[in-house]
C-alpha positions as CSV (number, residue, x, y, z in Angstrom):
1,M,198.0,139.0,2.2
2,R,201.6,139.3,3.3
3,A,202.9,142.8,4.1
4,R,205.3,144.1,1.2
5,F,208.9,144.4,2.0
6,Q,211.2,147.2,0.6
7,G,214.4,146.8,2.5
8,A,217.9,145.8,2.4
9,W,219.7,143.8,5.1
10,A,223.5,143.3,6.0
11,V,223.4,142.1,9.6
12,A,225.5,138.9,9.2
13,A,226.8,139.4,12.7
14,A,228.9,136.8,13.7
15,A,231.2,138.4,16.4
16,V,234.4,136.9,17.8
17,L,234.6,137.5,21.3
18,A,237.3,136.5,23.6
19,A,236.3,137.8,27.0
20,G,233.4,137.9,29.3
21,L,230.9,140.9,29.7
22,T,230.1,142.7,32.9
23,G,226.7,144.1,33.2
24,C,223.3,144.0,35.0
25,S,220.2,142.7,33.6
26,S,217.4,145.3,32.8
27,D,215.3,146.9,30.1
28,D,216.7,150.3,29.5
29,G,216.3,152.6,26.5
30,G,218.3,155.4,28.2
31,K,221.3,157.2,26.6
32,Q,224.7,156.9,28.1
33,G,227.3,159.7,27.6
34,G,231.0,159.6,27.3
35,E,233.3,156.7,26.7
36,T,231.7,153.2,26.7
37,G,232.4,151.4,29.9
38,P,232.1,147.8,30.8
39,G,228.9,146.1,29.5
40,P,226.5,147.3,26.9
41,R,225.4,151.0,26.8
42,V,223.0,153.0,24.4
43,V,225.1,155.7,22.8
44,E,223.7,158.5,20.5
45,E,225.2,159.8,17.2
46,S,224.6,162.7,15.1
47,T,226.5,162.9,11.8
48,V,226.3,163.2,8.0
49,R,227.0,160.3,5.7
50,A,227.6,162.4,2.6
51,D,228.5,159.4,0.3
52,K,224.9,158.0,1.1
53,Q,223.0,161.5,1.2
54,V,222.0,160.6,4.7
55,E,222.0,162.5,7.9
56,L,222.1,160.5,11.3
57,K,220.1,162.5,13.9
58,E,220.5,161.6,17.4
59,A,220.7,157.9,16.1
60,E,220.9,155.5,19.0
61,T,223.0,152.1,18.9
62,V,224.3,149.8,21.4
63,K,228.0,149.7,22.1
64,I,229.9,147.2,24.4
65,G,233.0,148.0,26.3
66,G,235.3,146.3,28.8
67,L,236.2,143.2,26.6
68,A,240.0,142.0,26.8
69,D,240.1,141.6,23.0
70,R,239.7,145.0,21.3
71,N,239.3,143.5,17.9
72,A,236.5,141.3,19.3
73,E,234.9,144.2,20.9
74,Q,235.0,146.0,17.6
75,Q,233.4,143.2,15.8
76,V,230.6,142.9,18.2
77,N,229.8,146.5,18.3
78,Q,229.6,146.4,14.4
79,A,227.1,143.7,14.9
80,L,225.0,145.5,17.3
81,R,225.2,148.4,14.8
82,A,224.1,146.6,11.8
83,P,220.6,147.6,11.9
84,L,221.4,151.2,11.6
85,E,223.9,150.6,8.8
86,W,221.2,148.6,7.0
87,A,219.0,151.6,7.3
88,V,221.7,153.8,5.9
89,N,222.2,151.5,2.8
90,W,218.6,150.9,2.3
91,T,217.9,154.7,2.2
92,S,220.6,155.4,-0.1
93,S,219.4,152.6,-2.5
94,T,215.8,154.4,-2.8
95,L,217.5,157.3,-4.2
96,D,216.8,157.0,-8.0
97,E,217.3,160.0,-10.3
98,E,213.6,161.4,-9.6
99,R,214.0,161.3,-6.0
100,K,217.6,162.8,-6.2
101,K,215.9,165.7,-8.1
102,Q,213.4,166.2,-5.5
103,C,215.8,166.1,-2.8
104,A,217.8,169.0,-4.5
105,G,220.9,168.2,-2.6
106,R,219.2,167.8,0.8
107,N,219.9,164.7,2.9
108,N,217.5,161.9,4.2
109,V,217.3,161.9,7.9
110,L,217.4,158.7,10.0
111,Q,216.8,158.4,13.6
112,T,217.0,155.3,15.8
113,K,215.6,154.5,19.2
114,V,217.1,151.5,21.1
115,L,215.4,149.3,23.7
116,L,218.2,147.4,25.6
117,G,216.9,144.1,26.8
118,L,219.1,141.4,28.3
119,R,222.5,142.7,29.4
120,G,224.3,139.6,30.8
121,E,226.3,137.2,28.7
122,I,223.3,137.4,26.3
123,V,222.8,140.8,25.1
124,A,219.5,141.7,23.2
125,A,218.5,145.1,21.8
126,S,215.7,146.2,19.6
127,N,216.3,149.0,17.2
128,S,213.3,151.1,16.0
129,I,214.2,153.1,12.8
130,S,212.5,156.2,11.5
131,L,213.2,157.9,8.1
132,I,212.4,161.6,7.2
133,P,212.8,161.4,3.5
134,C,214.0,164.3,1.5
135,Y,211.8,163.2,-1.3
136,E,207.9,162.9,-1.6
137,G,206.8,159.7,-0.1
138,E,205.8,157.9,3.2
139,G,206.3,154.8,4.9
140,A,208.2,153.3,8.1
141,L,211.2,151.3,8.4
142,P,211.1,148.3,10.6
143,T,212.1,147.7,14.3
144,V,215.1,145.3,14.1
145,P,216.2,143.2,17.2
146,V,219.8,141.8,17.5
147,I,220.9,139.2,20.0
148,V,224.5,138.6,20.8
149,D,225.8,135.6,22.8
150,V,229.0,137.0,24.3
151,K,230.3,133.8,25.7
152,N,230.3,131.8,22.6
153,A,231.2,134.5,20.3
154,K,228.3,134.9,17.9
155,A,225.1,136.8,17.1
156,L,222.3,134.5,17.3
157,T,219.8,133.8,14.6
158,A,216.4,132.3,15.0
159,A,217.8,128.8,14.1
160,D,220.3,129.3,17.1
161,V,217.5,130.5,19.4
162,L,214.6,128.2,18.6
163,T,214.6,124.4,18.4
164,G,214.5,122.8,15.0
165,K,210.9,121.6,15.6
166,T,209.8,125.0,16.6
167,L,210.6,126.3,13.2
168,E,208.5,123.8,11.3
169,K,204.8,124.2,10.5
170,E,203.4,122.6,13.6
171,G,206.0,124.1,16.0
172,L,205.2,127.6,14.6
173,K,201.5,127.1,15.3
174,K,202.4,126.3,18.9
175,L,204.5,129.2,19.2
176,W,201.8,131.4,17.9
177,E,199.4,130.0,20.4
178,A,201.9,130.9,23.2
179,L,202.2,134.5,22.3
180,S,200.0,137.2,23.4
181,G,199.3,140.3,21.5
182,P,197.3,142.1,18.8
183,K,196.1,138.8,17.1
184,Q,192.8,140.2,16.0
185,D,194.6,143.2,14.1
186,W,196.8,140.5,12.5
187,K,193.8,138.6,11.4
188,D,192.2,141.9,10.0
189,C,195.2,142.6,8.1
190,D,194.9,139.2,6.3
191,L,198.4,138.3,7.3
192,E,199.4,134.7,6.8
193,D,200.5,132.1,9.2
194,L,204.1,132.5,10.3
195,R,206.7,130.7,8.0
196,R,210.1,129.5,8.7
197,Q,211.5,131.9,6.1
198,D,209.8,134.9,8.0
199,F,212.6,134.5,10.6
200,F,215.5,135.0,8.2
201,P,216.8,137.8,6.1
202,G,216.2,137.6,2.4
203,K,215.3,139.4,-0.8
204,R,211.6,140.1,-1.0
205,D,209.2,141.5,-3.6
206,G,211.9,142.4,-6.1
207,D,214.2,144.6,-3.6
208,P,217.7,145.0,-5.0
209,V,219.3,143.9,-1.6
210,E,218.2,141.9,1.4
211,S,215.7,142.9,3.9
212,P,215.6,142.0,7.6
213,A,213.7,138.9,9.0
214,P,210.2,140.2,9.2
215,A,209.7,138.1,12.4
216,G,212.4,139.1,14.8
217,I,213.1,137.7,18.3
218,M,213.8,139.8,21.3
219,F,214.4,138.8,24.9
220,R,213.7,141.0,27.9
221,A,213.6,140.4,31.4
222,E,210.2,139.3,31.6
223,G,210.3,137.0,28.6
224,M,210.4,136.7,24.8
225,Q,209.0,139.0,22.1
226,L,208.3,138.2,18.5
227,I,208.5,141.5,16.7
228,W,206.8,141.4,13.3
229,S,208.2,144.6,11.6
230,T,208.5,145.5,7.9
231,T,209.0,148.6,5.8
232,G,205.6,150.0,4.5
233,T,202.6,151.8,5.8
234,D,200.2,149.2,6.6
235,C,200.0,146.1,8.8
236,N,203.7,146.3,9.2
237,N,204.4,146.5,12.9
238,F,203.2,144.0,15.5
239,T,204.8,142.8,18.8
240,F,203.6,139.6,20.6
241,T,205.0,138.5,24.1
242,A,205.2,135.3,26.1
243,P,206.7,134.7,29.6
244,Y,209.9,132.4,29.4
245,D,208.0,129.3,31.1
246,K,205.5,129.4,28.3
247,V,208.0,129.1,25.5
248,K,210.7,127.1,27.4
249,D,210.2,123.7,25.4
250,M,210.5,126.0,22.0
251,I,213.9,127.5,22.9
252,N,217.3,125.8,22.4
253,P,217.7,123.9,25.7
254,E,221.3,124.9,26.1
255,L,220.5,128.5,25.6
256,Y,217.3,128.6,27.9
257,P,219.2,128.6,31.3
258,R,221.5,131.3,30.0
259,L,218.6,133.5,29.1
260,L,217.2,133.2,32.5
261,A,220.7,134.1,34.0
262,S,220.9,137.1,31.8
263,A,217.3,138.1,32.7
264,G,218.3,138.3,36.4
265,G,217.9,134.7,37.5
266,K,214.1,134.4,36.8
Protein backbone atom coordinates (compact mmCIF):
# COMPACT_ATOMS: atom_id res chain seq x y z
CA MET A 1 0.00 0.00 0.00
CA ARG A 2 1.23 3.49 -0.76
CA ALA A 3 0.11 6.40 1.38
CA ARG A 4 -2.53 8.63 -0.23
CA PHE A 5 -1.48 12.09 -1.33
CA GLN A 6 -3.74 15.12 -1.29
CA GLY A 7 -1.39 18.02 -1.96
CA ALA A 8 -0.33 20.69 -4.38
CA TRP A 9 3.24 21.63 -5.07
CA ALA A 10 4.77 24.75 -6.52
CA VAL A 11 8.41 24.62 -5.49
CA ALA A 12 10.12 24.96 -8.85
CA ALA A 13 12.91 26.77 -7.09
CA ALA A 14 15.75 27.58 -9.42
CA ALA A 15 17.24 30.68 -7.84
CA VAL A 16 19.77 32.91 -9.57
CA LEU A 17 22.44 33.93 -7.09
CA ALA A 18 25.30 36.24 -7.95
CA ALA A 19 27.17 36.39 -4.69
CA GLY A 20 28.45 34.21 -1.90
CA LEU A 21 26.77 33.54 1.41
CA THR A 22 28.28 34.15 4.81
CA GLY A 23 27.10 31.82 7.57
CA CYS A 24 28.08 29.15 10.03
CA SER A 25 27.20 25.48 9.84
CA SER A 26 24.74 24.34 12.47
CA ASP A 27 21.35 22.75 12.98
CA ASP A 28 19.09 25.40 14.44
CA GLY A 29 15.34 25.82 14.52
CA GLY A 30 15.48 29.10 16.45
CA LYS A 31 13.76 32.27 15.29
CA GLN A 32 15.62 35.46 14.49
CA GLY A 33 13.99 38.85 14.94
CA GLY A 34 14.54 42.07 13.03
CA GLU A 35 16.02 42.49 9.60
CA THR A 36 17.68 39.54 7.92
CA GLY A 37 21.46 39.81 8.22
CA PRO A 38 24.13 37.94 6.27
CA GLY A 39 23.42 34.25 5.81
CA PRO A 40 20.23 32.27 6.43
CA ARG A 41 17.88 33.02 9.32
CA VAL A 42 14.59 31.57 10.50
CA VAL A 43 11.95 34.30 10.56
CA GLU A 44 8.35 34.28 11.72
CA GLU A 45 5.20 35.63 10.07
CA SER A 46 1.65 36.15 11.26
CA THR A 47 -0.75 37.52 8.67
CA VAL A 48 -4.05 36.84 6.93
CA ARG A 49 -4.25 35.89 3.25
CA ALA A 50 -7.85 36.91 2.74
CA ASP A 51 -7.91 35.89 -0.92
CA LYS A 52 -7.03 32.33 0.11
CA GLN A 53 -9.08 32.27 3.35
CA VAL A 54 -5.88 31.37 5.21
CA GLU A 55 -4.32 32.79 8.36
CA LEU A 56 -0.59 32.34 8.87
CA LYS A 57 0.05 32.07 12.60
CA GLU A 58 3.68 32.26 13.71
CA ALA A 59 4.64 30.64 10.41
CA GLU A 60 8.39 30.14 10.12
CA THR A 61 10.40 30.40 6.92
CA VAL A 62 14.07 30.77 6.04
CA LYS A 63 15.38 34.06 4.65
CA ILE A 64 18.83 34.82 3.32
CA GLY A 65 20.41 38.24 3.49
CA GLY A 66 23.71 39.77 2.54
CA LEU A 67 23.79 38.86 -1.15
CA ALA A 68 25.23 41.48 -3.49
CA ASP A 69 22.44 40.98 -6.02
CA ARG A 70 19.15 41.95 -4.38
CA ASN A 71 17.07 40.43 -7.19
CA ALA A 72 18.88 37.13 -6.72
CA GLU A 73 18.34 37.37 -2.98
CA GLN A 74 14.62 37.85 -3.53
CA GLN A 75 14.45 34.85 -5.85
CA VAL A 76 16.28 32.51 -3.50
CA ASN A 77 14.08 33.61 -0.61
CA GLN A 78 11.06 32.78 -2.73
CA ALA A 79 12.53 29.31 -3.22
CA LEU A 80 13.05 28.86 0.52
CA ARG A 81 9.50 30.09 1.14
CA ALA A 82 7.98 27.75 -1.44
CA PRO A 83 6.81 25.06 1.05
CA LEU A 84 4.71 27.64 2.90
CA GLU A 85 3.27 29.00 -0.34
CA TRP A 86 2.43 25.46 -1.41
CA ALA A 87 0.58 24.94 1.87
CA VAL A 88 -1.41 28.15 1.37
CA ASN A 89 -2.43 27.12 -2.14
CA TRP A 90 -3.22 23.54 -1.13
CA THR A 91 -5.35 24.70 1.78
CA SER A 92 -7.25 27.12 -0.41
CA SER A 93 -7.82 24.40 -3.02
CA THR A 94 -9.58 22.19 -0.44
CA LEU A 95 -12.32 24.75 0.14
CA ASP A 96 -15.23 23.39 -1.86
CA GLU A 97 -18.69 24.87 -1.34
CA GLU A 98 -19.55 22.51 1.52
CA ARG A 99 -16.40 23.35 3.43
CA LYS A 100 -16.83 27.06 2.83
CA LYS A 101 -20.28 26.73 4.36
CA GLN A 102 -18.82 24.97 7.40
CA CYS A 103 -16.16 27.66 7.79
CA ALA A 104 -18.79 30.40 7.86
CA GLY A 105 -16.23 33.07 6.99
CA ARG A 106 -13.52 31.77 9.33
CA ASN A 107 -10.01 31.15 8.04
CA ASN A 108 -7.96 28.00 7.92
CA VAL A 109 -4.88 28.43 10.12
CA LEU A 110 -1.43 27.39 8.93
CA GLN A 111 1.69 27.08 11.04
CA THR A 112 5.18 26.02 9.99
CA LYS A 113 8.22 25.05 12.02
CA VAL A 114 11.61 25.19 10.34
CA LEU A 115 14.71 23.16 11.11
CA LEU A 116 17.69 24.89 9.56
CA GLY A 117 20.40 22.42 8.59
CA LEU A 118 23.42 23.31 6.49
CA ARG A 119 24.23 27.01 6.42
CA GLY A 120 27.26 27.31 4.17
CA GLU A 121 27.26 27.65 0.38
CA ILE A 122 24.75 24.79 0.55
CA VAL A 123 21.70 25.78 2.59
CA ALA A 124 19.21 23.13 3.71
CA ALA A 125 16.00 23.50 5.70
CA SER A 126 13.04 21.27 6.49
CA ASN A 127 9.59 22.80 6.85
CA SER A 128 7.05 21.04 9.07
CA ILE A 129 3.57 22.26 8.15
CA SER A 130 0.47 22.14 10.36
CA LEU A 131 -3.11 22.94 9.38
CA ILE A 132 -5.97 23.84 11.73
CA PRO A 133 -8.95 23.64 9.37
CA CYS A 134 -12.03 25.81 9.71
CA TYR A 135 -14.10 22.89 8.41
CA GLU A 136 -14.72 19.42 9.81
CA GLY A 137 -11.82 17.16 8.98
CA GLU A 138 -8.45 15.89 10.03
CA GLY A 139 -5.12 15.06 8.52
CA ALA A 140 -1.58 16.31 8.41
CA LEU A 141 0.41 18.28 5.90
CA PRO A 142 3.92 17.12 5.05
CA THR A 143 7.37 18.10 6.20
CA VAL A 144 9.06 19.50 3.11
CA PRO A 145 12.85 19.96 2.80
CA VAL A 146 14.51 22.52 0.53
CA ILE A 147 18.18 22.54 -0.51
CA VAL A 148 19.74 25.60 -2.15
CA ASP A 149 23.14 25.68 -3.84
CA VAL A 150 24.20 29.28 -3.41
CA LYS A 151 27.42 29.15 -5.42
CA ASN A 152 25.86 27.62 -8.52
CA ALA A 153 22.62 29.58 -8.38
CA LYS A 154 20.03 26.84 -8.06
CA ALA A 155 17.76 24.90 -5.78
CA LEU A 156 18.79 21.25 -5.78
CA THR A 157 16.52 18.39 -6.77
CA ALA A 158 17.10 14.72 -6.05
CA ALA A 159 18.63 14.41 -9.52
CA ASP A 160 21.18 17.07 -8.56
CA VAL A 161 21.99 15.51 -5.19
CA LEU A 162 22.08 11.78 -5.95
CA THR A 163 23.93 9.95 -8.69
CA GLY A 164 21.93 8.63 -11.62
CA LYS A 165 22.57 5.05 -10.54
CA THR A 166 21.29 5.76 -7.04
CA LEU A 167 17.89 6.71 -8.44
CA GLU A 168 17.63 3.41 -10.29
CA LYS A 169 16.01 0.35 -8.71
CA GLU A 170 19.19 -1.30 -7.43
CA GLY A 171 20.63 2.03 -6.32
CA LEU A 172 17.54 2.79 -4.25
CA LYS A 173 17.82 -0.60 -2.58
CA LYS A 174 21.40 0.25 -1.65
CA LEU A 175 20.30 3.64 -0.33
CA TRP A 176 17.59 2.01 1.77
CA GLU A 177 20.10 -0.39 3.27
CA ALA A 178 22.36 2.53 4.24
CA LEU A 179 19.57 4.34 6.09
CA SER A 180 18.66 3.90 9.73
CA GLY A 181 15.19 4.57 11.08
CA PRO A 182 11.71 3.13 11.69
CA LYS A 183 11.88 0.43 9.02
CA GLN A 184 9.64 -1.95 10.95
CA ASP A 185 6.93 0.72 11.09
CA TRP A 186 7.39 1.22 7.35
CA LYS A 187 6.94 -2.51 6.84
CA ASP A 188 3.89 -2.61 9.10
CA CYS A 189 2.33 0.12 6.95
CA ASP A 190 2.75 -2.05 3.84
CA LEU A 191 4.54 0.78 2.07
CA GLU A 192 6.27 -0.13 -1.17
CA ASP A 193 9.97 0.02 -1.94
CA LEU A 194 11.31 3.45 -2.84
CA ARG A 195 10.84 4.40 -6.49
CA ARG A 196 12.46 7.12 -8.56
CA GLN A 197 9.20 9.03 -8.93
CA ASP A 198 8.91 9.27 -5.14
CA PHE A 199 11.77 11.80 -5.17
CA PHE A 200 10.03 14.28 -7.47
CA PRO A 201 6.87 16.45 -7.31
CA GLY A 202 3.85 15.35 -9.27
CA LYS A 203 0.09 14.93 -9.39
CA ARG A 204 -1.02 11.99 -7.29
CA ASP A 205 -4.33 10.25 -6.64
CA GLY A 206 -6.41 12.68 -8.64
CA ASP A 207 -5.21 15.85 -6.96
CA PRO A 208 -6.02 19.00 -8.94
CA VAL A 209 -2.47 20.30 -8.43
CA GLU A 210 0.99 18.89 -7.81
CA SER A 211 2.13 17.55 -4.46
CA PRO A 212 5.64 17.60 -3.02
CA ALA A 213 8.01 14.70 -3.51
CA PRO A 214 7.04 12.10 -0.89
CA ALA A 215 10.72 11.25 -0.39
CA GLY A 216 12.53 14.46 0.45
CA ILE A 217 16.27 14.83 1.01
CA MET A 218 17.65 16.95 3.83
CA PHE A 219 21.23 17.60 4.94
CA ARG A 220 22.33 18.36 8.48
CA ALA A 221 25.76 18.62 10.08
CA GLU A 222 25.80 14.93 10.97
CA GLY A 223 24.62 13.56 7.65
CA MET A 224 21.74 13.00 5.25
CA GLN A 225 18.09 12.55 6.08
CA LEU A 226 15.42 10.97 3.91
CA ILE A 227 12.10 12.44 5.00
CA TRP A 228 9.10 10.46 3.79
CA SER A 229 6.18 12.79 4.39
CA THR A 230 2.79 13.19 2.75
CA THR A 231 -0.64 14.56 3.53
CA GLY A 232 -2.94 12.19 5.33
CA THR A 233 -3.42 10.57 8.73
CA ASP A 234 -1.72 7.18 8.51
CA CYS A 235 1.79 6.06 7.59
CA ASN A 236 2.60 9.52 6.30
CA ASN A 237 5.68 10.65 8.22
CA PHE A 238 8.98 8.78 8.55
CA THR A 239 12.54 10.10 8.89
CA PHE A 240 15.58 7.97 8.05
CA THR A 241 19.20 9.01 8.53
CA ALA A 242 22.70 8.11 7.40
CA PRO A 243 26.12 9.62 8.15
CA TYR A 244 27.89 11.19 5.20
CA ASP A 245 30.51 8.46 4.84
CA LYS A 246 27.80 5.82 4.51
CA VAL A 247 26.17 7.52 1.51
CA LYS A 248 29.27 9.07 -0.05
CA ASP A 249 29.15 6.87 -3.16
CA MET A 250 25.47 7.66 -3.70
CA ILE A 251 25.85 11.45 -3.71
CA ASN A 252 26.91 13.50 -6.71
CA PRO A 253 30.73 13.47 -6.40
CA GLU A 254 31.01 17.16 -7.26
CA LEU A 255 28.52 18.03 -4.53
CA TYR A 256 29.83 15.75 -1.78
CA PRO A 257 32.88 17.79 -0.66
CA ARG A 258 30.79 20.95 -0.67
CA LEU A 259 28.26 19.30 1.63
CA LEU A 260 31.06 18.40 4.02
CA ALA A 261 32.37 21.95 3.92
CA SER A 262 28.90 23.31 4.64
CA ALA A 263 28.57 20.78 7.46
CA GLY A 264 31.63 22.24 9.17
CA GLY A 265 34.47 20.35 7.51
CA LYS A 266 33.41 16.92 8.70
